[in-house]
C-alpha positions as CSV (number, residue, x, y, z in Angstrom):
1,M,9.2,-154.0,64.8
2,A,12.5,-155.4,63.4
3,L,13.6,-155.9,59.9
4,S,14.6,-159.4,58.8
5,D,18.3,-160.1,58.3
6,K,17.7,-160.2,54.5
7,A,15.9,-156.8,54.6
8,L,18.7,-155.3,56.7
9,Q,21.4,-156.5,54.3
10,A,19.5,-155.0,51.3
11,Q,19.0,-151.7,53.3
12,W,22.7,-151.5,54.2
13,A,23.9,-152.3,50.7
14,G,21.5,-149.7,49.1
15,S,22.0,-146.9,51.6
16,G,23.8,-143.6,50.9
17,D,25.9,-141.7,53.4
18,F,25.6,-138.1,54.6
19,W,28.7,-136.6,56.2
20,P,27.8,-133.0,57.3
21,A,31.4,-132.0,58.3
22,I,34.6,-133.8,57.6
23,P,37.8,-132.8,59.4
24,D,40.3,-131.5,56.9
25,G,37.5,-131.2,54.4
26,S,37.3,-127.4,54.6
27,G,34.1,-127.8,56.7
28,S,32.2,-128.7,53.6
29,I,29.1,-130.9,53.6
30,V,29.7,-134.1,51.7
31,C,26.7,-136.2,50.6
32,I,27.6,-139.5,49.0
33,Q,25.6,-142.3,47.4
34,T,26.4,-145.8,46.4
35,R,26.7,-147.5,43.0
36,V,27.5,-151.1,42.1
37,R,31.2,-151.8,42.4
38,K,32.9,-152.6,39.1
39,A,36.4,-153.8,39.8
40,K,37.7,-153.4,36.3
41,D,36.4,-149.8,35.9
42,E,39.4,-147.7,36.8
43,R,38.0,-144.3,35.7
44,V,37.9,-141.5,38.3
45,L,34.9,-139.3,37.8
46,P,35.7,-135.6,37.6
47,N,33.7,-134.6,40.7
48,Q,35.2,-137.4,42.9
49,I,37.7,-135.3,44.8
50,W,37.8,-136.8,48.3
51,P,39.3,-134.9,51.3
52,E,42.7,-136.1,52.2
53,V,41.6,-137.5,55.6
54,V,39.3,-139.9,53.6
55,C,42.0,-141.1,51.2
56,A,44.7,-141.3,53.8
57,S,42.7,-143.4,56.3
58,T,40.8,-146.5,56.8
59,L,37.3,-145.4,57.8
60,F,34.6,-147.2,59.8
61,G,30.9,-146.2,59.9
62,L,28.8,-147.2,62.9
63,S,25.7,-146.1,64.9
64,A,24.1,-147.0,68.1
65,C,20.6,-146.5,66.7
66,N,18.0,-149.2,66.0
67,P,19.8,-152.2,67.3
68,R,19.9,-155.0,64.8
69,G,17.1,-153.4,62.8
70,R,14.7,-153.0,65.8
71,I,13.0,-149.6,65.4
72,V,13.2,-147.8,68.7
73,P,12.0,-144.2,69.7
74,D,14.2,-141.3,68.6
75,D,15.0,-140.3,72.2
76,V,16.4,-143.8,72.9
77,N,18.5,-143.7,69.7
78,Q,19.8,-140.2,70.7
79,K,20.7,-141.4,74.1
80,Q,22.6,-144.5,72.8
81,N,24.4,-142.4,70.1
82,N,25.5,-139.9,72.8
83,L,26.9,-142.8,74.9
84,M,28.7,-144.2,71.8
85,K,30.1,-140.8,71.0
86,R,31.5,-140.6,74.6
87,D,33.0,-144.1,74.2
88,I,34.6,-143.1,70.9
89,T,36.0,-139.8,72.3
90,E,37.4,-141.5,75.4
91,T,39.0,-144.4,73.6
92,I,40.5,-142.3,70.8
93,S,42.1,-139.8,73.2
94,A,43.5,-142.6,75.4
95,Q,44.5,-145.2,72.8
96,W,44.4,-143.9,69.2
97,P,45.8,-140.4,69.0
98,M,46.2,-140.7,65.2
99,A,42.4,-141.3,64.8
100,T,39.6,-138.9,64.4
101,F,35.8,-139.1,64.0
102,W,32.9,-137.1,62.8
103,D,29.1,-137.3,62.7
104,S,27.4,-139.1,59.8
105,A,24.1,-140.5,58.8
106,S,23.0,-143.4,56.7
107,V,20.3,-142.3,54.2
108,W,17.9,-145.0,53.2
109,E,16.2,-145.4,49.9
110,N,12.8,-144.8,51.6
111,G,14.0,-141.4,52.8
112,G,14.8,-142.5,56.4
113,R,18.0,-141.5,58.1
114,E,20.0,-143.1,60.9
115,P,22.6,-140.9,62.6
116,G,26.0,-142.3,63.5
117,F,29.7,-141.7,63.2
118,I,32.7,-142.2,60.9
119,V,35.9,-143.1,62.7
120,A,39.1,-142.7,60.8
121,L,42.6,-144.2,61.4
122,S,45.4,-142.6,59.4
123,H,47.5,-144.9,57.2
124,R,50.5,-142.7,57.5
125,K,51.3,-143.5,61.1
126,N,49.9,-146.9,61.5
127,Q,50.9,-150.4,60.4
128,S,48.4,-153.0,59.1
129,D,48.4,-154.8,62.5
130,D,47.3,-151.5,64.0
131,I,44.4,-151.2,61.5
132,D,43.4,-154.8,62.4
133,K,43.4,-153.9,66.2
134,F,41.5,-150.7,65.4
135,R,38.9,-152.7,63.4
136,D,38.6,-155.2,66.3
137,W,37.9,-152.3,68.6
138,I,35.2,-150.9,66.3
139,V,33.5,-154.3,65.9
140,N,33.5,-154.8,69.7
141,L,32.1,-151.3,70.1
142,A,29.3,-152.1,67.7
143,K,28.6,-155.4,69.6
144,N,28.3,-153.4,72.8
145,Y,25.5,-151.4,71.2
146,D,23.9,-154.5,69.7
147,Q,24.5,-153.6,66.1
148,G,24.2,-156.0,63.2
149,A,26.9,-154.6,61.0
150,I,29.4,-151.8,60.4
151,Y,30.8,-150.1,57.3
152,E,34.5,-150.1,56.4
153,Y,35.7,-147.6,53.8
154,R,38.9,-147.7,51.8
155,C,40.2,-145.3,49.2
156,I,41.9,-147.1,46.3
157,N,43.3,-145.0,43.5
158,R,41.2,-142.0,44.6
159,R,38.0,-144.1,44.5
160,L,36.1,-144.9,47.7
161,F,34.8,-148.4,48.4
162,R,32.5,-149.4,51.2
163,S,32.2,-152.9,52.7
164,T,29.4,-153.9,55.0
165,I,31.0,-156.1,57.7
166,S,28.9,-158.5,59.8
167,V,28.9,-157.9,63.5
168,L,25.8,-159.6,65.0
169,T,23.8,-160.1,61.8
170,P,25.1,-163.1,59.8
171,E,25.7,-162.8,56.1
172,S,25.3,-159.0,55.9
173,E,28.4,-158.4,53.8
174,A,28.1,-156.1,50.8
175,D,30.7,-154.2,48.8
176,V,29.8,-151.0,46.9
177,E,31.6,-148.0,45.4
178,I,30.8,-144.6,47.0
179,V,30.4,-141.6,44.7
180,I,29.8,-138.0,45.5
181,A,26.2,-137.2,44.9
182,S,24.7,-134.4,42.8
183,R,23.8,-131.1,44.3
184,S,20.1,-132.0,44.2
185,V,20.7,-135.1,46.3
186,L,22.8,-133.0,48.7
187,R,19.9,-130.5,49.2
188,Q,17.5,-133.5,49.9
189,A,19.9,-134.9,52.6
190,E,20.3,-131.5,54.3
């Protein structure tokens, strides 16, 4: 069974993110959820203290699970994610020494979860053309695993925004602000 492109777009735009361990994040578990992006709202909420690696990098979220919304068995998803993890590890060590990555999961409104990865490229040591090349690599990696879209995260004035970027599913773009979830949501995600 596969979700329609429109259903996928709605699912991607409405999903939350679960990052169980962020490098340079004191090993803390961070669970985040989305809210509608309001460009003119410049307030920073008091509990929105992002680890430095998040604010000092361009982040990309991707998974090798459920290609283009086709639900496949868990063992197939695990095998594909293991292969993607190997590809990320090998490419980062060979070509992007200023990058890092960690495990993540998209958390759907229906309670489902899809494991994946966050790949981060530091701004401090990379020019914008490097970020463009890095993004191209991430998009091509997602294509290799038949993925419909990826996420790109940017921290602006200590606020985190997530864009859904089309890979193989047309018109899947969606922009949202990410906020740190309450402790009750964190307990549910764990």
